[in-house]
matplotlib code that plots the C-alpha trace (Angstrom):
import matplotlib.pyplot as plt

x = [120.7, 122.2, 124.6, 126.1, 128.6, 129.5, 131.4, 128.8, 126.1, 125.2, 122.4, 120.7, 118.1, 116.2, 113.1, 110.8, 108.2, 105.4, 103.0, 104.0, 101.1, 102.4, 106.0, 105.1, 102.9, 105.6, 107.9, 105.5, 103.5, 105.2, 103.8, 105.6, 108.8, 110.3, 110.1, 112.6, 114.5, 118.3, 121.0, 120.8, 120.4, 119.1, 115.7, 114.0, 111.9, 109.6, 109.3, 106.9, 106.4, 104.7, 104.8, 104.0, 106.0, 108.3, 107.1, 109.6, 110.3, 112.3, 113.5, 116.2, 118.1, 119.3, 122.5, 123.1, 125.9, 123.5, 124.5, 121.6, 121.6, 119.2, 118.0, 115.9, 114.4, 112.7, 110.4, 110.9, 108.5, 105.8, 104.2, 102.1, 102.8, 105.7, 108.4, 109.8, 112.5, 114.0, 117.0, 118.7, 120.7, 121.1, 118.3, 120.2, 121.6, 125.1, 126.4, 128.6, 127.5, 123.9, 122.6, 119.5, 117.7, 115.3, 113.3, 111.3, 108.7, 108.2, 105.4, 106.5, 103.3, 102.7, 106.3, 108.1, 111.4, 112.8, 115.5, 117.2, 119.6, 121.7, 123.4, 126.2, 127.6, 131.1, 132.9, 134.8, 131.5, 130.3, 133.6, 133.5, 130.0, 130.9, 134.1, 133.0, 129.3, 129.3, 126.7, 126.9, 126.6, 124.0, 121.9, 122.1, 121.0, 118.2, 116.7, 117.0, 115.1, 112.4, 112.1, 111.7, 109.1, 106.9, 107.1, 106.3, 103.7, 101.5, 98.2, 98.7, 99.8, 97.4, 94.3, 92.3, 92.0, 88.7, 88.1, 87.6, 86.6, 86.3, 86.1, 85.9, 87.7, 87.1, 90.8, 93.5, 95.4, 98.8, 97.2, 95.6, 98.9, 100.8, 98.4, 99.5, 103.2, 104.1, 104.3, 102.9, 99.8, 99.3, 99.4, 96.2, 93.9, 95.2, 93.7, 90.4, 88.1, 88.8, 92.2, 95.3, 98.2, 101.8, 104.3, 107.5, 109.1, 108.2, 110.5, 108.4, 110.2, 110.0, 111.3, 110.8, 108.3, 105.7, 105.7, 103.0, 101.0, 97.2, 95.9, 92.2, 90.4, 90.7, 94.4, 94.6, 97.2, 98.2, 101.1, 100.9, 103.4, 103.4, 106.1, 106.1, 106.4, 106.0, 105.4, 104.6, 103.9, 101.2, 99.5, 99.9, 101.1, 101.5, 102.3, 101.8, 100.0, 100.3, 100.1, 103.5, 105.1, 106.9, 110.1, 108.5, 108.3, 105.2, 102.8, 99.4, 96.4, 94.9, 91.6, 89.9, 89.0, 91.8, 92.4, 95.3, 98.7, 99.5, 97.2, 98.4, 97.1, 97.1, 95.9, 95.4, 94.9, 93.2, 92.3, 89.0, 88.3, 90.4, 89.0, 90.6, 89.1, 90.8, 90.6, 91.7, 92.2, 93.4, 93.9, 95.2, 98.6, 100.4, 97.1, 95.5, 92.2, 90.5, 92.2, 91.2, 87.6, 87.7, 89.0, 86.2, 83.6, 85.0, 84.2, 81.3, 83.4, 86.2, 83.9, 82.8, 86.3, 87.7, 84.7, 85.5, 89.2, 88.5, 86.0, 88.8, 91.0, 88.4, 88.0, 91.8, 92.4, 90.1, 92.6, 95.9, 98.4, 100.2, 103.2, 105.8, 108.6, 111.7, 115.0, 118.0, 121.5, 124.9, 127.6, 131.2, 132.1, 132.2, 129.1, 131.0, 131.8, 128.2, 126.9, 129.1, 128.0, 124.3, 124.8, 127.6, 126.2, 129.4, 129.4, 125.6, 125.7, 128.0, 125.3, 122.1, 120.9, 122.8, 121.7, 122.4, 122.9, 122.3, 122.8, 121.9, 120.0, 116.3, 114.3, 116.7, 114.9, 116.2, 114.9, 115.9, 114.5, 114.2, 112.4, 111.2, 112.6, 110.1, 111.6, 108.8, 110.4, 109.1, 110.3, 111.0, 110.6, 112.0, 112.6, 114.6, 112.6, 114.9, 118.7, 120.6, 124.2, 125.7, 122.5, 119.3, 118.2, 114.5, 113.1, 109.8, 109.4, 106.7, 106.2, 105.5, 102.1, 100.8, 99.0, 100.6, 103.4, 105.8, 108.8, 112.2, 114.2, 117.8, 118.9, 122.5, 123.6, 127.3, 127.9, 131.6, 133.5, 130.4, 127.1, 123.6, 121.5, 117.7, 115.7, 112.0, 109.8, 106.5, 103.4, 103.5, 99.8, 99.2, 100.3, 97.7, 96.7, 95.6, 99.3, 101.0, 104.4, 103.6, 102.9, 104.7, 106.5, 108.3, 109.6, 110.7, 112.6, 114.1, 115.3, 116.6, 118.9, 119.9, 120.7, 121.6, 123.8, 124.5, 125.3, 126.8, 129.1, 130.1, 131.1, 132.7, 134.9]
y = [24.7, 27.7, 29.9, 33.2, 35.2, 38.7, 41.5, 42.0, 39.5, 35.9, 34.7, 31.3, 29.9, 26.7, 25.4, 23.9, 21.2, 23.1, 25.9, 29.5, 30.1, 27.1, 28.2, 31.7, 30.4, 28.3, 31.3, 33.6, 31.3, 30.9, 27.4, 26.3, 28.3, 27.0, 23.4, 24.0, 27.2, 26.9, 24.4, 20.6, 19.8, 23.2, 23.7, 27.0, 28.6, 31.4, 34.5, 36.4, 36.9, 39.9, 39.5, 43.0, 46.1, 47.0, 43.9, 42.0, 38.2, 37.2, 33.6, 31.5, 28.9, 25.9, 24.4, 20.6, 21.3, 23.0, 26.5, 29.1, 31.9, 34.8, 36.3, 39.3, 39.9, 43.2, 42.9, 45.8, 44.7, 42.0, 41.5, 38.4, 35.9, 37.4, 39.0, 39.4, 41.9, 41.9, 43.0, 40.4, 40.8, 39.2, 39.9, 42.7, 44.4, 43.9, 41.8, 44.1, 42.5, 43.1, 42.2, 42.6, 39.7, 39.8, 36.6, 36.3, 33.6, 33.2, 30.8, 28.2, 26.3, 24.3, 24.9, 27.8, 29.4, 30.6, 33.3, 34.4, 37.4, 38.4, 41.9, 42.9, 46.4, 45.3, 42.4, 41.8, 41.3, 38.8, 36.8, 36.9, 35.5, 32.8, 31.9, 32.1, 31.1, 28.8, 31.0, 29.5, 25.9, 26.9, 28.5, 25.4, 23.2, 25.6, 25.7, 21.9, 21.6, 24.0, 21.9, 18.7, 20.4, 21.7, 18.3, 16.2, 18.4, 19.3, 18.1, 19.7, 23.0, 23.5, 22.0, 23.8, 21.4, 19.5, 18.4, 21.1, 20.8, 23.5, 22.9, 25.4, 24.5, 26.1, 26.5, 29.1, 28.6, 28.0, 25.1, 23.5, 23.9, 22.1, 19.2, 18.8, 19.3, 17.3, 13.5, 13.0, 15.0, 13.4, 9.9, 10.8, 11.9, 11.4, 8.7, 7.0, 7.2, 4.5, 3.4, 3.5, 5.6, 4.6, 7.2, 5.7, 9.0, 12.6, 15.1, 18.2, 20.3, 20.8, 17.6, 15.7, 12.9, 11.6, 7.8, 6.1, 2.9, 2.6, -0.3, -1.3, -3.0, -6.3, -6.0, -5.2, -2.5, -0.2, 2.2, 5.8, 8.5, 12.3, 14.0, 17.7, 20.1, 23.5, 24.6, 28.2, 28.1, 28.5, 29.2, 26.4, 22.8, 21.3, 17.6, 14.5, 11.6, 8.0, 4.5, 2.9, -0.2, -0.6, 0.6, 3.8, 2.8, 4.2, 1.4, 1.2, 1.7, -1.5, -1.0, -2.9, 0.3, 2.2, 4.9, 7.3, 6.4, 10.0, 12.8, 16.4, 18.3, 22.0, 22.8, 26.4, 27.6, 31.0, 32.5, 34.3, 35.6, 33.0, 30.1, 28.4, 27.9, 24.9, 24.5, 21.3, 21.2, 18.1, 16.7, 13.4, 13.7, 11.4, 9.7, 8.0, 9.2, 6.2, 7.0, 10.6, 9.6, 7.2, 10.2, 12.4, 9.7, 9.4, 12.9, 11.8, 9.1, 11.6, 14.1, 11.4, 10.2, 13.6, 14.4, 11.5, 12.4, 16.0, 15.0, 13.1, 16.2, 18.4, 16.0, 15.7, 19.4, 19.8, 17.7, 19.1, 20.6, 23.3, 23.6, 20.9, 20.9, 22.8, 23.2, 25.1, 25.2, 26.6, 23.9, 24.8, 22.2, 22.0, 20.9, 17.9, 16.8, 17.3, 15.4, 12.5, 12.6, 12.2, 9.6, 7.3, 4.6, 4.3, 8.0, 8.1, 5.6, 8.0, 10.8, 9.4, 5.8, 2.5, 1.4, -2.0, -0.3, 3.0, 4.3, 7.7, 6.3, 6.9, 3.8, 2.5, 1.2, 1.1, 0.2, 0.8, 0.7, 3.7, 4.2, 6.6, 7.3, 4.8, 2.0, 1.8, 0.7, 1.6, 0.0, 2.8, 2.0, 4.5, 4.8, 7.4, 9.5, 12.3, 12.8, 15.8, 15.0, 17.4, 19.4, 17.6, 14.2, 13.2, 9.9, 8.7, 7.9, 5.6, 3.2, -0.4, -1.4, 2.2, 4.4, 7.5, 8.5, 11.4, 12.7, 13.9, 16.3, 17.4, 20.5, 21.8, 25.3, 26.4, 29.7, 30.5, 27.7, 26.6, 24.8, 25.7, 22.6, 22.7, 19.7, 19.5, 16.8, 17.0, 14.8, 14.4, 15.0, 11.7, 9.7, 8.5, 11.4, 9.0, 8.0, 10.7, 9.4, 10.8, 14.3, 17.0, 18.3, 14.9, 15.3, 18.9, 17.7, 14.7, 16.5, 19.5, 17.1, 15.1, 18.0, 20.7, 18.5, 15.1, 16.1, 19.5, 17.9, 15.2, 17.3, 20.1, 17.8]
z = [60.9, 59.1, 61.1, 60.1, 62.2, 61.3, 63.0, 65.8, 64.9, 65.3, 63.1, 63.3, 60.9, 61.0, 59.1, 61.8, 60.9, 62.7, 61.8, 62.5, 65.0, 67.1, 67.1, 68.1, 70.9, 72.5, 72.4, 74.1, 76.5, 80.0, 80.3, 77.2, 76.9, 80.2, 78.8, 76.0, 76.7, 77.2, 76.3, 76.9, 80.6, 81.7, 83.4, 84.1, 86.9, 85.7, 87.9, 85.7, 82.0, 80.4, 76.6, 75.5, 74.4, 77.3, 79.2, 81.3, 81.6, 84.6, 85.0, 86.5, 84.4, 86.4, 84.9, 85.0, 87.5, 89.9, 89.1, 88.9, 86.3, 86.9, 83.6, 82.5, 79.1, 78.2, 75.1, 72.8, 70.0, 69.7, 66.3, 66.5, 64.9, 62.9, 65.0, 68.6, 69.5, 73.0, 75.1, 77.3, 80.5, 83.9, 86.4, 88.2, 85.1, 86.5, 83.5, 81.5, 78.2, 77.0, 73.6, 71.4, 69.8, 66.9, 66.2, 63.0, 62.1, 58.4, 57.2, 54.6, 54.1, 57.3, 58.4, 59.9, 59.0, 62.3, 62.2, 65.4, 65.1, 68.1, 67.9, 70.4, 71.0, 70.0, 68.3, 71.6, 73.5, 70.9, 71.2, 75.0, 75.0, 72.5, 74.4, 78.0, 77.8, 74.7, 73.1, 69.6, 70.7, 73.3, 70.6, 68.5, 71.4, 72.4, 68.9, 68.7, 72.0, 70.6, 67.4, 69.5, 71.7, 69.0, 67.2, 70.3, 71.9, 68.9, 70.4, 73.8, 72.4, 69.5, 71.0, 73.7, 76.6, 75.8, 79.4, 82.0, 85.7, 88.2, 92.0, 94.9, 98.2, 101.5, 102.1, 101.2, 98.0, 99.7, 101.6, 98.5, 96.6, 99.4, 99.2, 95.5, 96.1, 99.2, 99.3, 102.7, 101.7, 98.3, 99.9, 101.8, 99.0, 95.4, 93.2, 92.8, 95.8, 98.3, 96.9, 99.1, 97.7, 98.3, 97.2, 95.8, 94.7, 94.4, 92.7, 92.6, 90.0, 86.2, 84.7, 88.0, 88.6, 91.0, 91.0, 93.1, 93.6, 93.9, 95.8, 96.1, 99.0, 97.1, 96.9, 93.2, 92.5, 89.7, 89.3, 88.1, 87.2, 86.7, 84.7, 85.7, 82.8, 84.6, 88.2, 89.3, 93.0, 94.2, 90.9, 88.4, 87.9, 84.4, 84.1, 82.0, 83.7, 82.6, 84.0, 84.8, 86.1, 89.5, 87.9, 86.6, 82.9, 81.2, 80.1, 78.3, 80.5, 81.9, 80.2, 77.4, 75.6, 73.7, 76.3, 75.5, 77.1, 78.1, 79.4, 79.6, 82.6, 83.5, 87.0, 88.0, 91.5, 92.1, 95.4, 96.2, 99.7, 101.4, 99.4, 96.4, 92.9, 91.2, 87.5, 85.8, 82.0, 80.2, 76.8, 75.3, 73.7, 71.3, 70.8, 67.8, 66.5, 68.1, 71.5, 71.2, 70.7, 73.7, 75.7, 74.6, 75.3, 78.9, 80.1, 82.3, 84.0, 84.4, 86.1, 88.5, 89.1, 89.8, 91.9, 94.2, 94.4, 95.2, 97.9, 99.5, 99.2, 100.8, 103.7, 104.2, 104.1, 107.1, 109.1, 107.6, 110.0, 108.0, 110.3, 110.0, 112.5, 111.2, 112.9, 111.5, 112.9, 111.7, 111.9, 111.9, 109.3, 105.5, 103.6, 102.3, 105.9, 107.0, 104.0, 104.8, 108.4, 107.5, 104.8, 106.1, 108.4, 110.4, 111.1, 111.6, 114.5, 116.4, 116.5, 115.1, 115.1, 114.7, 111.2, 109.7, 106.3, 104.6, 101.1, 99.8, 96.9, 95.9, 96.8, 99.4, 102.5, 106.0, 109.5, 113.0, 116.6, 118.8, 122.1, 124.7, 128.2, 129.7, 127.6, 124.9, 121.6, 118.1, 114.9, 112.3, 108.6, 106.1, 102.4, 100.6, 98.2, 97.0, 96.9, 95.6, 96.5, 98.9, 99.1, 100.0, 101.4, 102.0, 103.3, 104.5, 108.2, 109.6, 112.5, 112.0, 113.3, 113.4, 110.9, 109.5, 107.1, 107.6, 105.7, 107.0, 104.8, 105.4, 103.4, 103.4, 102.4, 102.6, 104.5, 104.1, 105.8, 107.7, 106.8, 107.5, 108.0, 107.8, 109.0, 108.2, 109.6, 107.8, 108.2, 112.0, 112.1, 110.3, 113.3, 115.8, 118.0, 120.8, 121.4, 123.4, 122.2, 118.8, 120.1, 118.2, 121.2, 121.5, 118.0, 118.7, 121.7, 119.9, 116.8, 118.8, 120.7, 117.6, 115.4, 117.9, 120.1, 118.5, 114.9, 115.8, 118.4, 116.0, 112.9, 115.0, 117.2]

ax = plt.figure().add_subplot(projection="3d")
ax.plot(x, y, z, "-o")
ax.set_aspect("equal")
plt.show()
């Protein structure tokens, strides 16, 4: 890539192996731009993008160290597919350094010469951005990510999704979106009709994955995997779906016909008078011409398959309890201290349960016994599904010999020298309603005692 640095300017040029229309599209489409924008390791959350003259794009960049950076871009000129001019700042306009960017897209046959020109008010401002924010290396990495994206995702970007399905649900949009975004809900309806779904992991964020097992009545099982590309709650989910092995490696489909390995999905959720219209669009990516044809020939079976899956979703939503139990407390202890208390088995037994072993690692399974005041004992079986060290811990929670699957999430937020802990126990409605021990009020009482008295007393002593 060619780089030029003048008194107040930084200029970057690169010839991309992709047509101009495609490169312009991924720069101006919110579904695509969040997949490549920013240096290596960064992800993005889109808060609204209006690609028009004086339109605004607000987004948050999430650094690999967990730091969030709010951004605002105001588009000053849009000339499709040749030129974009914008002004960049932080989202509150408090950053003392603003700069203008002009991006041009010049067609070179079926390739595109991309030129990105950044102009600062003063030389000192340019040097500060280069020194403190790594702007030069960041621009190199961003354009490299753009190049990889337009190369890898050609079919999904250029082709209109050839398979489309629309379904109306008698439920509000927020509820339908939750059914797609929470593990204990997905376990009750996702997959071919009649197959049991076991959730191994769900990391519902751009770049995260959903890894699950499908088991039929005959005991035959298959593994599947989502790789999330973009999420705009509660409006849109974009992901790649593939078959996988138990370790999460993508594998070829277990079919005799040459079915594509990866399918690209865009699911839109729109609300109409308290109901939800769900639109599914999908296309085969990284597929041979033979695999593309098999995909096109499979539309009828796909309509039937999704019909059965969404029948299960409609039935399940009629039983969904939309209010998980949540408790929040302020603990007069550092976040590091609280994190250790909820992840160290020797400390946990002093305020929680006496566990044989515990490791804050995704996939780690642990068991323990707990009972009621009348002496009834229940064997708890749990598996960790998400870990963000120092911030978040989620594990499944079920009872041996009983139907139902729930999930417990601890979230820690520093507040000065103290820590706000938020515990969410979702999926309580999946336990047998005929057993009074599984009534929600019992969990309310139990967690209030555990968090509000046991944990609080332990970390504050």
